[in-house]
DRENDO-1510 file (C-alpha; in Angstrom, 1 decimal, always signed):
<recs>
REC; n; res; u; v; w
REC; 1; UNK; -0.2; +0.1; +0.1 .
REC; 2; UNK; +0.8; +3.8; -0.4 .
REC; 3; UNK; +1.2; +6.1; +2.1 .
REC; 4; UNK; +1.4; +9.8; +1.6 .
REC; 5; UNK; +0.9; +12.7; +3.6 .
REC; 6; UNK; -1.8; +15.2; +2.2 .
REC; 7; UNK; -3.7; +18.5; +2.8 .
REC; 8; UNK; -7.2; +19.0; +2.0 .
REC; 9; UNK; -7.1; +21.7; -0.7 .
REC; 10; UNK; -10.1; +24.3; -1.3 .
REC; 11; UNK; -9.5; +23.9; -4.8 .
REC; 12; UNK; -11.1; +20.4; -4.7 .
REC; 13; UNK; -14.4; +21.5; -3.5 .
REC; 14; UNK; -14.3; +24.4; -5.7 .
REC; 15; UNK; -14.0; +22.1; -8.6 .
REC; 16; UNK; -16.6; +20.0; -6.9 .
REC; 17; UNK; -18.8; +22.9; -6.7 .
REC; 18; UNK; -18.2; +24.0; -10.4 .
REC; 19; UNK; -19.4; +20.9; -11.9 .
REC; 20; UNK; -21.8; +19.1; -9.6 .
REC; 21; UNK; -25.3; +20.1; -9.0 .
REC; 22; UNK; -24.8; +20.5; -5.2 .
REC; 23; UNK; -21.5; +21.2; -3.0 .
REC; 24; UNK; -19.8; +18.5; -0.7 .
REC; 25; UNK; -20.8; +19.4; +3.0 .
REC; 26; UNK; -18.5; +21.9; +4.8 .
REC; 27; UNK; -14.8; +20.8; +4.7 .
REC; 28; UNK; -12.2; +21.2; +7.4 .
REC; 29; UNK; -9.8; +23.6; +6.0 .
REC; 30; UNK; -6.5; +22.7; +5.5 .
REC; 31; UNK; -6.6; +19.6; +7.3 .
REC; 32; UNK; -3.5; +17.4; +7.2 .
REC; 33; UNK; -4.0; +13.6; +7.0 .
REC; 34; UNK; -2.4; +10.7; +5.7 .
REC; 35; UNK; -4.0; +8.5; +2.6 .
REC; 36; UNK; -3.3; +4.9; +2.0 .
REC; 37; UNK; -4.4; +3.5; -1.7 .
REC; 38; UNK; -5.2; -0.1; -1.6 .
REC; 39; UNK; -4.2; -1.1; -4.9 .
REC; 40; UNK; -2.6; +0.2; -7.9 .
REC; 41; UNK; -4.6; -1.8; -10.3 .
REC; 42; UNK; -8.0; +0.0; -10.9 .
REC; 43; UNK; -8.9; -2.8; -13.1 .
REC; 44; UNK; -8.2; -6.1; -11.3 .
REC; 45; UNK; -7.4; -4.8; -7.6 .
REC; 46; UNK; -9.3; -5.2; -4.7 .
REC; 47; UNK; -12.0; -2.0; -3.7 .
REC; 48; UNK; -14.1; -0.8; -0.6 .
REC; 49; UNK; -17.7; -1.2; -2.0 .
REC; 50; UNK; -20.3; +0.4; +0.4 .
REC; 51; UNK; -22.4; +3.5; +1.2 .
REC; 52; UNK; -21.2; +7.1; +0.6 .
REC; 53; UNK; -21.8; +10.4; +2.1 .
REC; 54; UNK; -21.6; +12.2; -1.4 .
REC; 55; UNK; -20.2; +12.0; -4.8 .
REC; 56; UNK; -19.2; +14.4; -7.5 .
REC; 57; UNK; -17.7; +14.6; -10.9 .
REC; 58; UNK; -14.4; +15.9; -11.8 .
REC; 59; UNK; -13.3; +17.5; -15.0 .
REC; 60; UNK; -10.4; +16.2; -17.0 .
REC; 61; UNK; -7.3; +16.2; -15.2 .
REC; 62; UNK; -4.1; +14.2; -14.7 .
REC; 63; UNK; -4.3; +15.1; -10.8 .
REC; 64; UNK; -8.1; +14.0; -10.0 .
REC; 65; UNK; -7.0; +11.1; -8.0 .
REC; 66; UNK; -5.3; +13.5; -5.8 .
REC; 67; UNK; -8.2; +15.5; -5.6 .
REC; 68; UNK; -10.5; +12.8; -4.5 .
REC; 69; UNK; -8.1; +12.1; -2.0 .
REC; 70; UNK; -7.7; +15.8; -0.8 .
REC; 71; UNK; -11.7; +16.1; -0.8 .
REC; 72; UNK; -11.9; +13.0; +1.7 .
REC; 73; UNK; -9.3; +14.5; +3.7 .
REC; 74; UNK; -10.9; +17.9; +3.8 .
REC; 75; UNK; -14.1; +16.2; +5.0 .
REC; 76; UNK; -14.3; +15.6; +8.8 .
REC; 77; UNK; -16.4; +12.4; +8.4 .
REC; 78; UNK; -14.7; +11.1; +5.4 .
REC; 79; UNK; -12.8; +8.1; +6.2 .
REC; 80; UNK; -12.2; +6.1; +2.7 .
REC; 81; UNK; -13.0; +7.3; -0.9 .
REC; 82; UNK; -13.5; +5.4; -4.2 .
REC; 83; UNK; -12.1; +7.5; -7.4 .
REC; 84; UNK; -14.3; +6.0; -10.6 .
REC; 85; UNK; -12.0; +6.7; -13.6 .
REC; 86; UNK; -14.2; +7.5; -15.6 .
REC; 87; UNK; -17.9; +6.6; -14.6 .
REC; 88; UNK; -19.3; +4.4; -17.3 .
REC; 89; UNK; -22.3; +3.3; -16.1 .
REC; 90; UNK; -25.4; +5.0; -17.9 .
REC; 91; UNK; -27.3; +5.6; -14.3 .
REC; 92; UNK; -26.1; +8.5; -12.6 .
REC; 93; UNK; -25.4; +8.0; -9.0 .
REC; 94; UNK; -25.1; +10.9; -6.5 .
REC; 95; UNK; -23.9; +13.1; -9.1 .
REC; 96; UNK; -21.8; +10.6; -10.8 .
REC; 97; UNK; -22.2; +11.4; -14.8 .
REC; 98; UNK; -21.2; +9.2; -17.8 .
REC; 99; UNK; -17.6; +9.9; -19.1 .
REC; 100; UNK; -16.2; +12.0; -16.5 .
REC; 101; UNK; -14.0; +10.8; -13.6 .
REC; 102; UNK; -16.3; +10.7; -10.4 .
REC; 103; UNK; -14.6; +10.8; -6.6 .
REC; 104; UNK; -17.0; +9.4; -4.2 .
REC; 105; UNK; -16.7; +9.7; -0.1 .
REC; 106; UNK; -17.5; +7.2; +2.4 .
REC; 107; UNK; -18.1; +7.5; +6.5 .
REC; 108; UNK; -17.0; +4.0; +7.3 .
REC; 109; UNK; -14.1; +1.9; +5.7 .
REC; 110; UNK; -15.9; -1.1; +4.2 .
REC; 111; UNK; -13.8; -4.5; +4.0 .
REC; 112; UNK; -11.9; -4.9; +0.5 .
REC; 113; UNK; -13.7; -7.2; -1.9 .
REC; 114; UNK; -13.1; -7.9; -5.6 .
REC; 115; UNK; -14.3; -5.1; -8.0 .
REC; 116; UNK; -17.1; -6.4; -10.0 .
REC; 117; UNK; -18.3; -2.8; -11.8 .
REC; 118; UNK; -17.3; -2.6; -15.6 .
REC; 119; UNK; -15.1; +0.7; -14.6 .
REC; 120; UNK; -11.5; +1.6; -13.3 .
REC; 121; UNK; -11.7; +2.0; -9.8 .
REC; 122; UNK; -9.2; +3.2; -6.8 .
REC; 123; UNK; -10.2; +3.0; -3.7 .
REC; 124; UNK; -8.5; +3.8; -0.4 .
REC; 125; UNK; -8.3; +5.2; +3.3 .
REC; 126; UNK; -7.6; +8.6; +4.7 .
REC; 127; UNK; -6.8; +9.2; +8.7 .
REC; 128; UNK; -5.9; +12.6; +10.5 .
REC; 129; UNK; -2.0; +13.3; +10.4 .
REC; 130; UNK; -0.3; +12.0; +13.2 .
REC; 131; UNK; +1.1; +14.1; +16.3 .
REC; 132; UNK; +2.4; +11.2; +18.5 .
REC; 133; UNK; +3.2; +7.5; +17.9 .
REC; 134; UNK; -0.1; +6.6; +19.3 .
REC; 135; UNK; -1.4; +8.0; +16.0 .
REC; 136; UNK; +0.9; +5.2; +14.4 .
REC; 137; UNK; -0.7; +2.5; +16.3 .
REC; 138; UNK; +2.4; +2.1; +18.4 .
REC; 139; UNK; +3.6; +0.2; +15.0 .
REC; 140; UNK; +5.8; +3.3; +13.6 .
REC; 141; UNK; +6.7; +6.6; +14.5 .
REC; 142; UNK; +5.3; +9.8; +13.7 .
REC; 143; UNK; +7.5; +12.0; +11.6 .
REC; 144; UNK; +7.5; +15.8; +11.6 .
REC; 145; UNK; +5.8; +15.8; +8.4 .
REC; 146; UNK; +2.6; +14.4; +10.4 .
REC; 147; UNK; +2.9; +11.2; +8.5 .
REC; 148; UNK; +3.7; +7.6; +10.5 .
REC; 149; UNK; +6.5; +5.9; +9.3 .
REC; 150; UNK; +5.5; +2.2; +9.8 .
REC; 151; UNK; +7.6; -0.8; +11.3 .
REC; 152; UNK; +8.5; -3.0; +8.0 .
REC; 153; UNK; +5.9; -5.4; +9.3 .
REC; 154; UNK; +3.0; -2.9; +9.2 .
REC; 155; UNK; +1.2; -0.5; +6.6 .
REC; 156; UNK; -1.7; +1.6; +6.3 .
REC; 157; UNK; -2.4; +5.4; +6.9 .
REC; 158; UNK; -2.1; +4.6; +10.9 .
REC; 159; UNK; +0.1; +1.4; +10.8 .
REC; 160; UNK; -2.7; -0.7; +11.9 .
REC; 161; UNK; -2.3; -3.2; +8.8 .
REC; 162; UNK; -0.2; -6.4; +8.8 .
REC; 163; UNK; +2.0; -6.1; +5.5 .
REC; 164; UNK; +1.0; -9.9; +4.4 .
REC; 165; UNK; +2.7; -11.7; +1.5 .
REC; 166; UNK; +0.5; -13.1; -1.0 .
REC; 167; UNK; +0.7; -16.5; -0.8 .
REC; 168; UNK; +1.2; -19.3; -3.8 .
REC; 169; UNK; -1.7; -21.0; -2.7 .
REC; 170; UNK; -4.0; -21.8; -0.2 .
REC; 171; UNK; -2.5; -24.7; +0.9 .
REC; 172; UNK; -3.2; -25.7; +4.6 .
REC; 173; UNK; -0.5; -25.5; +7.3 .
REC; 174; UNK; -2.2; -28.1; +8.9 .
REC; 175; UNK; -4.0; -30.6; +8.6 .
REC; 176; UNK; -1.3; -32.4; +6.3 .
REC; 177; UNK; -2.1; -33.6; +2.8 .
REC; 178; UNK; -3.0; -36.9; +3.7 .
REC; 179; UNK; -5.7; -35.9; +6.0 .
REC; 180; UNK; -6.9; -32.7; +4.9 .
REC; 181; UNK; -9.9; -34.3; +3.1 .
REC; 182; UNK; -11.5; -35.6; +6.4 .
REC; 183; UNK; -9.9; -33.3; +9.1 .
REC; 184; UNK; -11.1; -29.9; +10.5 .
REC; 185; UNK; -8.6; -27.8; +12.8 .
REC; 186; UNK; -8.8; -24.6; +14.6 .
REC; 187; UNK; -6.2; -22.3; +15.7 .
REC; 188; UNK; -2.4; -22.8; +15.5 .
REC; 189; UNK; +0.3; -21.9; +17.9 .
REC; 190; UNK; +3.8; -22.6; +16.5 .
REC; 191; UNK; +7.1; -22.6; +18.9 .
REC; 192; UNK; +10.5; -22.7; +17.3 .
REC; 193; UNK; +12.3; -25.4; +19.2 .
REC; 194; UNK; +15.8; -25.3; +17.8 .
REC; 195; UNK; +16.9; -22.3; +16.1 .
REC; 196; UNK; +19.2; -23.1; +13.4 .
REC; 197; UNK; +21.9; -20.5; +15.0 .
REC; 198; UNK; +22.3; -23.5; +17.7 .
REC; 199; UNK; +20.8; -20.9; +20.2 .
REC; 200; UNK; +17.9; -23.3; +21.0 .
REC; 201; UNK; +17.4; -25.2; +24.4 .
REC; 202; UNK; +18.7; -28.2; +22.6 .
REC; 203; UNK; +21.7; -26.5; +20.8 .
REC; 204; UNK; +20.7; -28.0; +17.6 .
REC; 205; UNK; +21.5; -26.4; +14.2 .
REC; 206; UNK; +18.0; -28.1; +12.7 .
REC; 207; UNK; +14.9; -25.8; +12.7 .
REC; 208; UNK; +11.9; -27.7; +14.1 .
REC; 209; UNK; +8.4; -25.7; +14.4 .
REC; 210; UNK; +6.3; -27.4; +16.8 .
REC; 211; UNK; +2.6; -26.8; +16.4 .
REC; 212; UNK; -0.2; -26.9; +18.8 .
REC; 213; UNK; -4.0; -27.1; +17.7 .
REC; 214; UNK; -7.4; -27.8; +18.4 .
REC; 215; UNK; -8.7; -30.9; +16.2 .
REC; 216; UNK; -12.1; -32.4; +15.7 .
REC; 217; UNK; -12.1; -36.0; +16.2 .
REC; 218; UNK; -14.2; -38.6; +14.0 .
REC; 219; UNK; -13.8; -36.5; +11.2 .
REC; 220; UNK; -15.8; -33.8; +12.6 .
REC; 221; UNK; -16.6; -30.0; +11.8 .
REC; 222; UNK; -16.6; -26.9; +14.1 .
REC; 223; UNK; -20.3; -27.4; +14.8 .
REC; 224; UNK; -19.0; -30.1; +17.0 .
REC; 225; UNK; -16.2; -28.3; +18.8 .
REC; 226; UNK; -17.6; -28.4; +22.5 .
REC; 227; UNK; -17.3; -32.1; +22.4 .
REC; 228; UNK; -15.0; -33.5; +19.8 .
REC; 229; UNK; -12.1; -30.9; +20.2 .
REC; 230; UNK; -8.5; -32.3; +21.4 .
REC; 231; UNK; -5.2; -30.7; +21.3 .
REC; 232; UNK; -2.9; -31.9; +18.7 .
REC; 233; UNK; +0.7; -31.9; +18.2 .
REC; 234; UNK; +2.1; -31.4; +14.6 .
REC; 235; UNK; +6.0; -30.3; +13.6 .
REC; 236; UNK; +7.7; -29.0; +10.4 .
REC; 237; UNK; +11.1; -27.8; +9.3 .
REC; 238; UNK; +9.3; -24.8; +7.6 .
REC; 239; UNK; +7.4; -22.3; +9.5 .
REC; 240; UNK; +4.3; -22.4; +7.2 .
REC; 241; UNK; +4.1; -26.0; +6.8 .
REC; 242; UNK; +2.7; -28.5; +5.8 .
REC; 243; UNK; +3.3; -29.7; +9.5 .
REC; 244; UNK; +3.2; -33.3; +10.2 .
REC; 245; UNK; +0.6; -34.8; +12.6 .
REC; 246; UNK; +2.2; -36.1; +15.9 .
REC; 247; UNK; +0.4; -37.2; +19.2 .
REC; 248; UNK; -2.6; -36.0; +20.9 .
REC; 249; UNK; -1.4; -34.1; +23.8 .
REC; 250; UNK; -5.1; -33.8; +25.6 .
REC; 251; UNK; -8.2; -35.6; +24.7 .
REC; 252; UNK; -11.7; -34.3; +24.5 .
REC; 253; UNK; -12.7; -32.0; +25.7 .
REC; 254; UNK; -9.7; -29.6; +25.0 .
REC; 255; UNK; -9.5; -26.3; +22.7 .
REC; 256; UNK; -7.9; -23.3; +21.5 .
REC; 257; UNK; -4.4; -23.8; +23.0 .
REC; 258; UNK; -1.5; -21.0; +23.1 .
REC; 259; UNK; +2.1; -22.8; +23.4 .
REC; 260; UNK; +4.8; -20.1; +24.9 .
REC; 261; UNK; +8.3; -20.9; +26.7 .
REC; 262; UNK; +8.6; -19.5; +29.8 .
REC; 263; UNK; +11.9; -17.6; +31.3 .
REC; 264; UNK; +13.0; -20.5; +33.1 .
REC; 265; UNK; +12.8; -22.6; +30.2 .
REC; 266; UNK; +9.6; -24.3; +30.9 .
REC; 267; UNK; +7.1; -24.9; +28.0 .
REC; 268; UNK; +3.2; -24.1; +28.7 .
REC; 269; UNK; +0.4; -24.7; +26.7 .
REC; 270; UNK; -2.9; -22.5; +27.7 .
REC; 271; UNK; -6.1; -23.9; +26.9 .
REC; 272; UNK; -9.6; -24.4; +27.7 .
REC; 273; UNK; -11.3; -27.8; +28.8 .
REC; 274; UNK; -10.6; -30.2; +31.2 .
REC; 275; UNK; -9.4; -33.0; +28.8 .
REC; 276; UNK; -11.8; -35.9; +30.8 .
REC; 277; UNK; -14.4; -35.8; +28.6 .
REC; 278; UNK; -17.9; -34.2; +28.7 .
REC; 279; UNK; -20.3; -36.0; +31.4 .
REC; 280; UNK; -23.4; -36.5; +29.0 .
REC; 281; UNK; -22.1; -35.0; +26.1 .
REC; 282; UNK; -19.8; -38.1; +24.6 .
REC; 283; UNK; -18.1; -36.9; +21.2 .
REC; 284; UNK; -20.2; -36.8; +18.1 .
REC; 285; UNK; -19.8; -39.8; +15.4 .
REC; 286; UNK; -22.1; -38.6; +12.9 .
REC; 287; UNK; -19.6; -36.8; +10.5 .
REC; 288; UNK; -17.3; -37.5; +7.7 .
REC; 289; UNK; -15.2; -35.4; +5.3 .
REC; 290; UNK; -14.3; -32.8; +8.3 .
REC; 291; UNK; -17.9; -31.5; +8.4 .
REC; 292; UNK; -20.3; -32.3; +11.2 .
REC; 293; UNK; -23.6; -34.3; +10.9 .
REC; 294; UNK; -27.2; -33.1; +11.7 .
REC; 295; UNK; -27.4; -35.1; +14.5 .
REC; 296; UNK; -24.4; -33.8; +16.5 .
REC; 297; UNK; -25.1; -31.5; +19.6 .
REC; 298; UNK; -23.3; -30.1; +22.5 .
REC; 299; UNK; -23.0; -28.2; +25.7 .
REC; 300; UNK; -21.6; -24.7; +25.8 .
REC; 301; UNK; -17.6; -24.6; +26.4 .
REC; 302; UNK; -16.1; -25.6; +29.4 .
REC; 303; UNK; -13.5; -23.1; +30.7 .
REC; 304; UNK; -11.5; -25.1; +33.3 .
REC; 305; UNK; -11.6; -28.0; +35.9 .
REC; 306; UNK; -13.0; -25.8; +38.2 .
REC; 307; UNK; -14.6; -22.2; +38.5 .
REC; 308; UNK; -11.6; -20.8; +40.5 .
REC; 309; UNK; -8.6; -22.2; +38.2 .
REC; 310; UNK; -7.0; -21.7; +34.6 .
REC; 311; UNK; -5.9; -25.0; +33.0 .
REC; 312; UNK; -2.4; -25.2; +31.6 .
REC; 313; UNK; +0.0; -27.9; +30.7 .
REC; 314; UNK; +3.6; -27.6; +31.7 .
REC; 315; UNK; +6.8; -29.6; +30.2 .
REC; 316; UNK; +10.6; -29.3; +29.8 .
REC; 317; UNK; +10.3; -30.6; +26.0 .
REC; 318; UNK; +8.0; -29.5; +23.3 .
REC; 319; UNK; +7.5; -33.3; +22.9 .
REC; 320; UNK; +6.4; -33.6; +26.1 .
REC; 321; UNK; +5.1; -35.5; +28.5 .
REC; 322; UNK; +3.0; -32.7; +29.4 .
REC; 323; UNK; +1.9; -32.2; +33.2 .
REC; 324; UNK; -1.3; -30.5; +34.2 .
REC; 325; UNK; -1.2; -27.5; +36.4 .
REC; 326; UNK; -4.3; -25.9; +37.6 .
REC; 327; UNK; -3.9; -22.5; +38.9 .
REC; 328; UNK; -6.0; -20.5; +41.1 .
REC; 329; UNK; -7.1; -17.1; +40.1 .
REC; 330; UNK; -9.1; -14.0; +41.8 .
REC; 331; UNK; -11.7; -11.7; +40.3 .
REC; 332; UNK; -12.2; -7.9; +40.3 .
REC; 333; UNK; -14.7; -5.6; +40.5 .
REC; 334; UNK; -14.8; -5.1; +37.0 .
REC; 335; UNK; -13.8; -8.4; +35.6 .
REC; 336; UNK; -16.3; -11.3; +36.8 .
REC; 337; UNK; -16.5; -13.8; +34.3 .
REC; 338; UNK; -16.4; -16.7; +36.2 .
REC; 339; UNK; -13.1; -18.2; +34.4 .
REC; 340; UNK; -10.3; -17.6; +32.0 .
REC; 341; UNK; -11.5; -18.3; +28.7 .
REC; 342; UNK; -9.0; -18.7; +25.8 .
REC; 343; UNK; -5.6; -16.9; +27.6 .
REC; 344; UNK; -2.9; -15.7; +26.1 .
REC; 345; UNK; +0.3; -14.5; +27.7 .
REC; 346; UNK; +3.4; -12.5; +27.5 .
REC; 347; UNK; +6.5; -12.9; +30.0 .
REC; 348; UNK; +8.7; -10.5; +31.3 .
REC; 349; UNK; +12.3; -11.3; +32.1 .
REC; 350; UNK; +11.8; -12.1; +35.9 .
REC; 351; UNK; +8.9; -14.6; +35.1 .
REC; 352; UNK; +6.1; -12.3; +35.9 .
REC; 353; UNK; +3.3; -12.2; +32.9 .
REC; 354; UNK; +0.9; -10.3; +31.4 .
REC; 355; UNK; -2.5; -11.9; +30.4 .
REC; 356; UNK; -5.4; -11.4; +28.2 .
REC; 357; UNK; -8.8; -13.6; +28.4 .
REC; 358; UNK; -11.6; -13.6; +26.7 .
REC; 359; UNK; -15.1; -12.5; +28.7 .
REC; 360; UNK; -13.4; -9.5; +30.6 .
REC; 361; UNK; -16.8; -7.8; +30.7 .
REC; 362; UNK; -19.9; -9.2; +32.2 .
REC; 363; UNK; -22.0; -6.7; +30.5 .
REC; 364; UNK; -21.3; -8.3; +27.1 .
REC; 365; UNK; -19.9; -12.0; +28.2 .
REC; 366; UNK; -17.6; -13.6; +25.8 .
REC; 367; UNK; -17.6; -10.3; +23.3 .
REC; 368; UNK; -14.9; -8.7; +25.3 .
REC; 369; UNK; -11.3; -9.3; +26.8 .
REC; 370; UNK; -9.7; -8.4; +30.1 .
REC; 371; UNK; -6.6; -7.9; +31.3 .
REC; 372; UNK; -4.9; -10.7; +34.1 .
REC; 373; UNK; -1.1; -10.8; +35.9 .
REC; 374; UNK; +0.6; -13.4; +37.5 .
REC; 375; UNK; +4.1; -13.4; +39.6 .
REC; 376; UNK; +4.9; -16.6; +37.4 .
REC; 377; UNK; +2.9; -19.1; +35.5 .
REC; 378; UNK; +2.5; -21.2; +38.4 .
REC; 379; UNK; +0.0; -18.3; +39.5 .
REC; 380; UNK; -1.9; -17.1; +41.4 .
REC; 381; UNK; -3.7; -15.1; +38.4 .
REC; 382; UNK; -5.4; -11.8; +39.2 .
REC; 383; UNK; -8.3; -10.3; +37.1 .
REC; 384; UNK; -7.4; -6.5; +36.5 .
REC; 385; UNK; -9.7; -4.5; +34.0 .
REC; 386; UNK; -11.4; -4.6; +30.6 .
REC; 387; UNK; -9.6; -4.0; +27.1 .
REC; 388; UNK; -11.6; -1.0; +25.3 .
REC; 389; UNK; -15.0; +0.1; +26.7 .
REC; 390; UNK; -18.7; -0.9; +26.0 .
REC; 391; UNK; -18.7; +1.4; +23.0 .
REC; 392; UNK; -15.7; -0.4; +21.6 .
REC; 393; UNK; -15.6; -3.1; +19.1 .
REC; 394; UNK; -16.6; -6.6; +20.4 .
REC; 395; UNK; -13.7; -8.7; +20.2 .
REC; 396; UNK; -12.5; -12.0; +21.5 .
REC; 397; UNK; -9.8; -14.6; +21.1 .
REC; 398; UNK; -6.8; -12.4; +21.8 .
REC; 399; UNK; -3.2; -12.8; +21.1 .
REC; 400; UNK; -0.4; -10.7; +23.1 .
REC; 401; UNK; +2.9; -9.6; +22.8 .
REC; 402; UNK; +5.5; -7.0; +23.6 .
REC; 403; UNK; +7.4; -5.3; +20.5 .
REC; 404; UNK; +10.9; -4.3; +20.5 .
REC; 405; UNK; +9.9; -0.9; +21.9 .
REC; 406; UNK; +8.3; -2.2; +25.0 .
REC; 407; UNK; +5.1; -1.5; +24.0 .
REC; 408; UNK; +2.3; -4.2; +24.2 .
REC; 409; UNK; +0.0; -5.1; +21.2 .
REC; 410; UNK; -2.9; -7.8; +20.6 .
REC; 411; UNK; -4.6; -9.2; +17.7 .
REC; 412; UNK; -8.5; -10.3; +18.3 .
REC; 413; UNK; -11.2; -12.0; +16.3 .
REC; 414; UNK; -13.5; -9.0; +15.8 .
REC; 415; UNK; -17.3; -9.0; +15.9 .
REC; 416; UNK; -18.3; -5.9; +15.0 .
REC; 417; UNK; -18.2; -2.3; +13.3 .
REC; 418; UNK; -17.0; -2.0; +9.4 .
REC; 419; UNK; -14.7; -4.8; +9.4 .
REC; 420; UNK; -16.9; -7.9; +11.0 .
REC; 421; UNK; -14.9; -11.1; +11.1 .
REC; 422; UNK; -11.8; -9.5; +10.5 .
REC; 423; UNK; -8.6; -9.3; +12.8 .
REC; 424; UNK; -8.7; -6.5; +15.4 .
REC; 425; UNK; -5.7; -4.7; +16.6 .
REC; 426; UNK; -5.2; -3.1; +19.9 .
REC; 427; UNK; -2.1; -1.4; +21.5 .
REC; 428; UNK; -0.4; +0.1; +24.8 .
REC; 429; UNK; +2.2; +1.2; +26.7 .
REC; 430; UNK; +1.4; -0.3; +29.9 .
REC; 431; UNK; -0.6; -3.5; +29.3 .
REC; 432; UNK; -3.4; -2.1; +31.2 .
REC; 433; UNK; -5.1; +0.7; +29.4 .
REC; 434; UNK; -5.6; -0.1; +25.6 .
REC; 435; UNK; -6.7; +1.4; +22.6 .
REC; 436; UNK; -8.8; -0.6; +20.2 .
REC; 437; UNK; -7.9; +0.6; +16.4 .
REC; 438; UNK; -10.8; +0.9; +13.7 .
REC; 439; UNK; -8.6; -0.6; +11.3 .
REC; 440; UNK; -8.4; -4.2; +10.4 .
REC; 441; UNK; -5.2; -5.9; +11.0 .
REC; 442; UNK; -6.1; -8.5; +8.2 .
REC; 443; UNK; -9.3; -9.3; +6.5 .
REC; 444; UNK; -11.3; -12.4; +5.5 .
REC; 445; UNK; -10.1; -12.1; +2.1 .
REC; 446; UNK; -6.7; -14.1; +1.2 .
REC; 447; UNK; -5.0; -13.0; -1.9 .
REC; 448; UNK; -3.0; -15.1; -3.5 .
REC; 449; UNK; -0.2; -14.5; -5.8 .
REC; 450; UNK; -1.6; -14.5; -9.0 .
REC; 451; UNK; -4.2; -12.2; -7.9 .
REC; 452; UNK; -7.2; -14.4; -7.3 .
REC; 453; UNK; -9.1; -13.6; -4.1 .
REC; 454; UNK; -10.4; -16.0; -1.9 .
REC; 455; UNK; -13.1; -14.7; +0.8 .
REC; 456; UNK; -14.3; -16.7; +3.8 .
REC; 457; UNK; -16.8; -16.2; +6.2 .
REC; 458; UNK; -14.5; -16.3; +9.0 .
REC; 459; UNK; -10.6; -15.7; +9.8 .
REC; 460; UNK; -10.3; -16.8; +13.4 .
REC; 461; UNK; -7.7; -17.5; +16.2 .
REC; 462; UNK; -4.8; -15.1; +15.5 .
REC; 463; UNK; -1.5; -16.3; +16.5 .
REC; 464; UNK; +2.0; -14.9; +15.2 .
REC; 465; UNK; +5.4; -16.4; +15.2 .
REC; 466; UNK; +8.3; -13.7; +15.8 .
REC; 467; UNK; +11.8; -13.4; +14.9 .
REC; 468; UNK; +14.9; -14.4; +16.9 .
REC; 469; UNK; +14.2; -11.2; +19.3 .
REC; 470; UNK; +10.8; -12.5; +19.8 .
REC; 471; UNK; +9.4; -9.0; +19.3 .
REC; 472; UNK; +9.2; -8.6; +15.7 .
REC; 473; UNK; +5.9; -10.6; +13.9 .
REC; 474; UNK; +7.4; -12.8; +10.9 .
REC; 475; UNK; +4.5; -15.5; +10.3 .
REC; 476; UNK; +0.4; -14.9; +11.0 .
REC; 477; UNK; -1.2; -17.9; +12.1 .
REC; 478; UNK; -5.4; -18.1; +11.4 .
REC; 479; UNK; -8.2; -20.5; +10.9 .
REC; 480; UNK; -10.2; -20.0; +7.4 .
REC; 481; UNK; -13.7; -21.4; +7.4 .
REC; 482; UNK; -16.9; -20.7; +5.9 .
REC; 483; UNK; -18.6; -22.2; +8.9 .
REC; 484; UNK; -21.6; -20.1; +10.5 .
REC; 485; UNK; -21.8; -20.7; +14.2 .
REC; 486; UNK; -25.7; -20.2; +13.8 .
REC; 487; UNK; -25.9; -23.4; +11.9 .
REC; 488; UNK; -27.3; -21.4; +8.6 .
REC; 489; UNK; -25.0; -23.4; +6.6 .
REC; 490; UNK; -24.7; -26.7; +8.3 .
REC; 491; UNK; -21.9; -29.3; +6.5 .
REC; 492; UNK; -20.2; -26.4; +5.4 .
REC; 493; UNK; -18.2; -26.2; +9.1 .
REC; 494; UNK; -14.9; -27.6; +8.0 .
REC; 495; UNK; -11.7; -25.5; +8.9 .
REC; 496; UNK; -8.3; -25.6; +8.3 .
REC; 497; UNK; -4.9; -23.8; +9.8 .
REC; 498; UNK; -3.2; -21.4; +7.6 .
REC; 499; UNK; +0.2; -19.6; +7.9 .
REC; 500; UNK; +0.9; -16.3; +5.8 .
REC; 501; UNK; +4.3; -14.9; +5.9 .
REC; 502; UNK; +4.5; -11.1; +6.9 .
REC; 503; UNK; +6.3; -9.0; +4.5 .
REC; 504; UNK; +9.6; -7.1; +6.0 .
REC; 505; UNK; +11.3; -6.5; +2.9 .
REC; 506; UNK; +8.8; -3.9; +1.0 .
</recs>
């Protein structure tokens, strides 16, 4: 994506009023802002299609795209623009005229999708010029020009979008090829055991990547997750896989594992479920092809073996054996959710930790996340405060880390606002006070190297693999699926774990 700092020009609005039947709403004069163009291919590139505040035709001119960008920058409510060059539809739309370039301004930032219109369209986002690094999502630095200089892994006007490499194919990282036709997996947490520089715990010179994920037994899909989910171990010599299936780490019911190495060298797997079955709800067997049959029904999720502990597994090796540790926790006045749901942690050198867990705001139940701390992985764990506010986008399934500047970041599965089902991002300087951004860190559309766009209903359970410092993201792991949890598309609940490299060379 292309980033540029621009100043809203009165000329753009003068031109607009001279050629359109009505002027745009009043603009903020000389408003400095940043713009990011989604694609420089107006024919085949993705576009943002959605409701417009206003549109206006433009006379022939070489800088009409810049005029359109400036018009958006000059309008307080404008978040995105659509430049149609020229408007070729015979139907007039909000002042757009056949044969003339037309600029449309949007109040929200719709998710990127394919261009299905028979004309050249360039879309993009704008955001106010930065004043501090907070305006750059703490993923870059605010320059004196008012423009964010994003870290290599990030892009967008406020550095809120991961710079993802277009993969050659949609090959799953897991399941492996021999099992992909009848296996559904969910999430993927990857740990590098033995870095090739010999600094790993085994001083090996061979990279081995260990993945821990949820897998549905009996060839079931995600509709049977609350009875059929197990924690599976898989390995690969490549971070993008394919990963080779190994042992079952935890039987039904165990779900949503996140693996991490503590400062004392202990390997940990945080998860939900007790791993001893669900009384009265045996695993469903009415499944085939990684999809769930109509007779399968299950209870709600089980977070831990009791209402006052959080479940985790620990071992001295990523190959196990794994032992169970039930750590006590205490609630807070603002966090009364009865359990630690889908936990994720980042450690400090002294062994203490910061955790985010789903269910921090009882007013919104599962659609929020809260802050939790502990002096060590053994606990006790203390609940603190909620990420965001009741008006923030609803999020779940966090993944937290600390960057090379010491700031905290988290990815989420995002429920609401203009990017439903996409990757949410939040940042913090202290780990307690968080800012949830309104940009999508990634979307539910995966574009492969040949330009083909592959849309999915859901893209969930984000995890990252980092560079050797443990602070710079290099690979994004998510789950891709067309499953609808409402059951409206029964038979389409198969899912797979997907690895997408992050571009740090641009």
